[in-house]
Each structure stands twice: as structure tokens, then as C-alpha cells.
C-alpha positions as CSV (number, residue, x, y, z in Angstrom):
1,X,0.1,-0.1,0.0
2,X,1.2,3.6,-0.6
3,X,1.8,6.2,2.1
4,X,-1.9,6.7,2.3
5,X,-4.9,4.5,2.3
6,X,-7.5,6.5,0.4
7,X,-11.2,6.2,0.9
8,X,-13.2,3.4,-0.7
9,X,-16.8,4.2,0.1
10,X,-16.8,8.1,0.7
11,X,-19.9,9.2,-1.5
12,X,-21.5,5.8,-1.1
13,X,-21.7,5.0,2.6
14,X,-21.3,8.6,3.7
15,X,-20.9,12.1,2.0
16,X,-17.5,12.7,0.1
17,X,-17.8,16.4,0.7
18,X,-16.0,17.3,3.9
19,X,-18.5,20.1,4.8
20,X,-21.5,17.8,4.2
21,X,-19.9,15.2,6.0
22,X,-19.0,17.3,9.1
23,X,-22.5,18.6,9.2
24,X,-24.0,15.1,9.2
25,X,-21.8,13.6,11.7
26,X,-22.2,16.6,14.0
27,X,-26.0,16.4,13.6
28,X,-26.1,12.7,14.6
29,X,-23.8,13.4,17.7
30,X,-26.0,16.5,18.7
31,X,-29.1,14.0,18.8
32,X,-27.7,11.9,21.5
33,X,-26.2,12.8,25.0
34,X,-22.6,12.2,26.4
35,X,-21.8,10.2,29.3
36,X,-20.1,11.1,32.5
37,X,-17.7,8.3,32.4
38,X,-15.6,7.8,29.1
39,X,-15.5,4.0,27.9
40,X,-12.7,1.6,27.4
41,X,-14.5,0.0,24.4
42,X,-17.3,0.3,22.0
43,X,-19.1,-2.0,19.7
44,X,-20.7,0.1,16.7
45,X,-22.4,-0.6,13.4
46,X,-20.8,0.0,10.0
47,X,-23.8,0.3,7.4
48,X,-24.2,3.5,5.4
49,X,-24.9,6.5,7.5
50,X,-28.5,6.8,6.5
51,X,-29.2,3.4,8.0
52,X,-26.8,3.2,11.1
53,X,-25.3,6.6,11.5
54,X,-27.7,7.6,14.5
55,X,-27.0,4.3,16.2
56,X,-23.2,4.6,15.9
57,X,-23.5,8.4,17.0
58,X,-25.0,7.2,20.4
59,X,-21.8,5.2,21.1
60,X,-19.4,7.9,19.9
61,X,-21.1,10.7,22.0
62,X,-19.8,8.9,25.0
63,X,-16.4,9.8,24.1
64,X,-16.9,13.6,24.6
65,X,-15.5,13.7,28.2
66,X,-12.4,11.9,26.9
67,X,-11.9,14.0,23.7
68,X,-8.5,15.3,24.8
69,X,-7.3,12.1,26.7
70,X,-7.9,9.4,24.1
71,X,-4.9,9.5,21.8
72,X,-4.9,5.9,20.3
73,X,-7.8,3.9,18.8
74,X,-7.4,0.3,18.2
75,X,-10.1,-0.5,15.5
76,X,-11.3,-3.9,14.4
77,X,-13.9,-4.9,11.9
78,X,-14.7,-8.1,9.7
79,X,-13.5,-8.7,6.2
80,X,-16.1,-8.1,3.6
81,X,-14.0,-8.0,0.4
82,X,-11.1,-10.5,0.5
83,X,-10.4,-13.7,2.5
84,X,-8.3,-13.1,5.4
85,X,-6.5,-15.5,7.7
86,X,-6.1,-14.2,11.2
87,X,-5.8,-10.3,11.5
88,X,-4.7,-8.1,8.7
89,X,-2.6,-5.0,9.5
90,X,-1.9,-2.2,7.1
91,X,1.6,-0.8,5.9
92,X,0.2,2.6,5.4
93,X,1.5,5.5,7.2
94,X,-2.0,7.3,7.2
95,X,-5.6,6.5,6.5
96,X,-7.4,9.4,4.6
97,X,-11.0,10.6,5.0
98,X,-12.6,13.5,3.4
99,X,-12.1,15.3,6.9
100,X,-8.2,14.6,6.4
101,X,-5.6,12.2,7.3
102,X,-5.2,9.9,10.3
103,X,-1.8,8.7,11.3
104,X,-1.3,5.1,11.9
105,X,0.6,4.1,15.0
106,X,3.4,2.0,13.3
107,X,5.0,1.2,16.8
108,X,1.8,-0.4,17.9
109,X,1.2,-2.3,14.7
110,X,4.8,-3.6,14.8
111,X,4.1,-4.9,18.2
112,X,1.0,-6.7,17.1
113,X,2.9,-8.1,14.2
114,X,5.1,-10.2,16.6
115,X,2.0,-12.3,17.1
116,X,1.6,-15.1,14.5
117,X,-2.1,-14.3,13.8
118,X,-1.3,-10.8,12.6
119,X,0.1,-10.3,9.2
120,X,0.6,-7.1,6.8
121,X,-2.3,-7.4,4.1
122,X,-3.0,-4.2,2.6
123,X,-5.4,-5.7,0.0
124,X,-7.8,-6.5,3.0
125,X,-7.9,-2.7,3.9
126,X,-8.1,-1.2,0.3
127,X,-11.8,-1.6,-0.2
128,X,-12.9,-2.6,3.4
129,X,-15.9,-0.4,4.8
130,X,-16.1,-1.8,8.2
131,X,-13.3,0.4,9.4
132,X,-13.5,3.2,7.1
133,X,-17.1,4.4,8.2
134,X,-15.8,4.7,11.8
135,X,-13.1,7.1,10.9
136,X,-15.2,10.4,10.4
137,X,-16.9,9.8,13.9
138,X,-13.7,9.4,15.7
139,X,-12.3,12.4,13.9
140,X,-15.4,14.7,15.1
141,X,-15.2,13.6,18.7
142,X,-11.6,13.3,19.5
143,X,-9.0,16.0,19.5
144,X,-6.4,13.9,17.8
145,X,-5.4,10.3,17.7
146,X,-3.2,7.5,16.1
147,X,-5.1,4.6,14.5
148,X,-4.4,1.0,14.9
149,X,-6.5,-0.8,12.5
150,X,-7.2,-4.5,11.8
151,X,-9.4,-6.4,9.3
152,X,-10.3,-9.7,11.1
153,X,-10.9,-12.8,9.2
154,X,-10.6,-16.5,9.9
155,X,-9.5,-16.1,13.5
156,X,-10.5,-17.3,16.9
157,X,-11.9,-15.0,19.6
158,X,-8.8,-16.0,21.7
159,X,-6.6,-14.8,18.8
160,X,-8.4,-11.4,18.8
161,X,-8.4,-11.3,22.5
162,X,-4.5,-11.7,22.5
163,X,-4.2,-8.8,20.1
164,X,-6.4,-6.5,22.2
165,X,-4.7,-7.6,25.5
166,X,-1.2,-6.8,23.9
167,X,-2.5,-3.2,22.9
168,X,-4.8,-2.5,25.9
169,X,-2.8,0.4,27.3
170,X,-4.4,2.7,29.5
171,X,-6.9,5.5,29.4
172,X,-5.2,6.9,26.3
173,X,-6.3,3.8,24.3
174,X,-9.9,3.2,23.1
175,X,-10.9,0.0,21.6
176,X,-13.6,0.1,18.9
177,X,-15.1,-3.1,17.3
178,X,-17.0,-2.6,14.2
179,X,-20.1,-5.0,13.6
180,X,-23.7,-5.1,12.3
181,X,-26.1,-7.7,13.9
182,X,-28.5,-9.9,12.1
183,X,-28.8,-9.7,8.2
184,X,-31.7,-9.9,5.8
185,X,-34.6,-11.2,8.1
186,X,-38.0,-9.7,8.4
187,X,-38.4,-7.1,11.1
188,X,-39.8,-9.4,13.8
189,X,-37.0,-12.0,13.4
190,X,-34.4,-9.4,13.2
191,X,-35.7,-8.0,16.6
192,X,-35.5,-11.5,18.3
193,X,-32.1,-12.3,17.1
194,X,-30.6,-8.9,17.7
195,X,-32.2,-9.1,21.4
196,X,-30.5,-12.4,21.9
197,X,-27.0,-10.9,20.7
198,X,-27.7,-8.0,23.1
199,X,-28.2,-10.2,26.0
200,X,-25.0,-12.0,25.2
201,X,-22.9,-9.0,24.9
202,X,-24.2,-7.6,28.0
203,X,-23.5,-10.6,29.9
204,X,-20.2,-11.2,28.2
205,X,-21.0,-14.4,26.9
206,X,-19.1,-14.8,23.5
207,X,-20.3,-18.6,23.3
208,X,-23.9,-17.2,22.7
209,X,-23.1,-15.3,19.6
210,X,-23.4,-17.4,16.6
211,X,-22.8,-17.2,12.9
212,X,-26.0,-15.4,11.8
213,X,-26.2,-13.0,14.6
214,X,-23.2,-10.5,13.9
215,X,-21.1,-10.1,10.8
216,X,-18.3,-9.1,13.2
217,X,-18.9,-11.8,15.7
218,X,-15.3,-12.8,15.8
219,X,-13.9,-9.3,16.8
220,X,-17.0,-9.0,19.2
221,X,-16.3,-12.3,20.8
222,X,-12.7,-11.5,21.2
223,X,-13.6,-8.3,23.1
224,X,-16.1,-10.2,25.2
225,X,-13.8,-12.8,26.3
226,X,-11.2,-10.3,27.2
227,X,-13.6,-8.0,28.8
228,X,-14.8,-10.8,31.1
229,X,-11.1,-11.4,32.3
230,X,-10.5,-7.8,32.8
231,X,-13.7,-7.2,34.8
232,X,-15.4,-4.9,32.4
233,X,-19.1,-4.1,32.2
234,X,-21.1,-3.8,28.9
235,X,-24.2,-1.6,28.5
236,X,-26.6,-1.2,25.5
237,X,-27.0,2.4,24.3
238,X,-29.3,1.8,21.3
239,X,-30.7,-1.3,19.4
240,X,-32.4,-0.7,16.1
241,X,-32.5,-2.1,12.6
242,X,-32.7,-0.6,9.1
243,X,-36.5,-1.1,9.3
244,X,-36.4,1.6,11.9
245,X,-34.2,3.9,10.2
246,X,-34.2,4.0,6.5
247,X,-35.0,0.5,5.0
248,X,-37.9,-1.8,4.6
249,X,-38.9,-4.1,7.2
250,X,-38.9,-7.1,4.8
251,X,-35.2,-7.8,4.9
252,X,-33.5,-5.6,7.4
253,X,-30.1,-5.5,9.0
254,X,-29.7,-5.1,12.9
255,X,-27.5,-2.3,14.4
256,X,-26.4,-2.1,18.2
257,X,-24.2,0.4,20.0
258,X,-22.5,-0.9,23.2
259,X,-20.2,0.7,25.6
260,X,-17.7,-1.0,28.0
261,X,-16.5,0.4,31.1
């Protein structure tokens, strides 16, 4: 990959005009409220903003009290475009968005690359939207941060947990897991499946989240396993699906926002 990873879904999943994008993201954030205590980790959806933007904003608004103290974001999302074994890191120096560049934390990435399940694989990042759609929200809520991005493919939850544990850091480090929930079910079925997934997340039970319940189940389950060991608590901020936002109720996609303290 070149010095920069350029946006792949700007103008598709979210506006490519920086002024329009800023107005949209700030509008979503203004519709929700910040929390008193900043989180250690978030689970957020990654669809087009018209579908999942309001749900994602409910999680990102919780970062307002930590806007100056969070300086590193470890971001994981599932692979949608190319097959990936383990976790794919990027060789880029920065990821670009319409709002500007975000520097990658090469030292942290090099540390992760000491683990056998982490490899450099730029093609996994080139067209992947699950990470990209999170970046404008992070740019708007944080003063400045370095990014540590991973596309997660065929890996075990424990392999993910090992990477997160290695990069856990202190209050300067935020973990963001990008995942939608159920896919292409009718409205009632989606609500039932997503409620079960939410119960599993809140109770930190990765064994209760199956293949059909979350496209990012591998990184989600890795976070849940580590959160249990580290004594974190999970709370649901928003749970809806595309039938509640901008889609039909025939074949919806579920979206949840969760915070970990």
C-alpha cells in the first residue's frame, strides 16, 4: 500500500464532501447525549450512515469527556472484500478521509505483528468499509489520535483477545469493534435475534453469539472474552435495525451500540 490508504466508500456510505460530512456527523452526535464516564471500548455498526449513523453516534457521543485524553484507537472490523487468515494489518502511514488524514501508530502495529495471527495485508484494507465508516465519527469526537486498524478474518476469539490484550494500554487507548448484527431477516425475526445478541454482549458471553447474529462476531467475541477477564461491564446504548431507520421491514439489518467500562 502507498503512504496513504484512500477512502473507498466516500460518496457511497457517507458524503464525500467534507462540509456535508461534518454537518451530518455533528448532527447525529447532537441528537444523543454524552456520558459522565468515558468508555474503554465500543461496539458500533458500519452500514451506510442513513441506516446506522444515528445508532453509531450514540456510542461515539460517550467519548466527549475523553476528547483530549484518548490518543490511540485500536479499531477492528470484519473482512467483507477478500479472504483473510487471522488479522490483517496495514503498511500505510495514514488513512485518509474527506475530513483529513489519520496517522497510523506504526509502533503499535509492529508490536501486534510479533503475534503469529497478525500479518500485513494491504489488499484487505483497500476496499474494506467496516473500518472506514468509523473514521469520520472518531475525527469529530476526538481532538487527535493515532489509529491501529485490523481487518479480522478467519481467527478465533482468543486470537483477537490476545491482540487486544497486547495493545490494551491505559485511558489513552480506546478499542472500537465494528459490527452489524442480524442480516436480511424480516423485522420481527431481526428484533428477536438482535435481542438475543444484546443479552450475550451485556452478559459477556461470546459463546452465545453465533454465525448469523453478527457479521463481526469474531472481533466482538474476542472483546467479550477479554472484557470478562479484565472485569469490564457492557451496556446497550441503542438497538435498532434498518426497518427503524431508512429501510424496509422485509429484509433488514440489525444495528447495536454498546459501551464497555
